Each structure stands twice: as C-alpha cells, then as structure tokens.
C-alpha positions in Angstrom: -0.2 0.1 0.3 1.6 3.2 -0.8 2.9 5.8 1.8 -0.2 7.8 0.7 -2.7 5.8 1.5 -2.1 4.4 4.7 -1.4 8.1 5.9 -5.0 8.8 5.2 -6.3 6.3 6.0 -4.6 7.0 9.6 -5.3 10.6 9.7 -9.5 9.0 9.1 -9.7 7.3 12.4 -7.5 9.3 14.1 -10.5 12.1 13.3 -13.2 9.9 13.8 -12.1 8.0 17.0 -11.3 12.0 18.3 -14.4 12.7 16.5 -16.6 9.5 18.8 -14.5 10.7 21.8 -15.4 13.6 21.7 -19.5 12.9 21.7 -18.9 10.2 24.9 -17.3 12.9 26.9 -19.6 15.6 25.9 -22.7 12.9 27.1 -21.6 11.8 30.3 -19.8 15.1 31.5 -22.1 18.3 29.6 -18.9 20.2 28.2 -16.7 19.5 25.6 -13.3 17.9 25.6 -9.8 19.8 26.8 -8.9 19.8 23.0 -5.5 18.5 24.5 -7.2 14.8 25.1 -8.4 15.1 21.7 -5.1 15.1 20.8 -3.5 12.3 23.0 -6.8 9.9 22.0 -5.7 10.2 18.1 -2.2 10.4 18.6 -3.0 6.7 20.3 -5.3 5.7 17.8 -2.4 6.4 15.1 -0.2 4.3 16.2 -1.8 0.8 16.3 -3.7 1.7 12.6 -0.2 2.2 11.1 0.8 0.2 12.4 -1.6 -2.8 11.4 -1.0 -0.9 7.7 2.4 -1.0 7.6 2.3 -5.5 8.6 -1.0 -6.2 6.6 1.4 -5.0 3.5 4.1 -7.5 4.9 1.6 -9.5 4.5 0.4 -8.6 1.0 5.1 -8.7 0.0 5.1 -11.5 1.3 2.0 -13.3 -0.2 3.3 -11.8 -3.7 6.5 -13.6 -3.6 4.9 -16.7 -2.9 3.5 -16.6 -6.4 
C-alpha cells in the first residue's frame, strides 16, 4: 500500500476516534472535551492503525512473493 494511502487511512481513523470520544465525553460530562485530550486520543489511535497497515503491507508483499 502506498505511503499516501496509509497516511489517509491513519488520519481518517484519528479524526473518527477523536470525534466519537468527544461525543462520549459530551454525553458523560455535559462539557466539551479539552483539545489536548482529543489530540492524545487521536495520537494513541494512530499508532496501532499505522502498525497494522505496515504489517498488512508486509503480508501482501510476502504473499505476492510466494506466487
């Protein structure tokens, strides 16, 4: 998978999870989520998504090599 596709997927996951966390925070505390906390949640989401996409790239490359 090209770098730009991995970046787009990772950024989309970050935004989606931060948005959902903000909605949950709003429902629980009736106040807006601090922006630094949304950033931390987005960043913590990006790490496993990026690693998953890197592993997926390796699996596809290995599978193509075996053909």
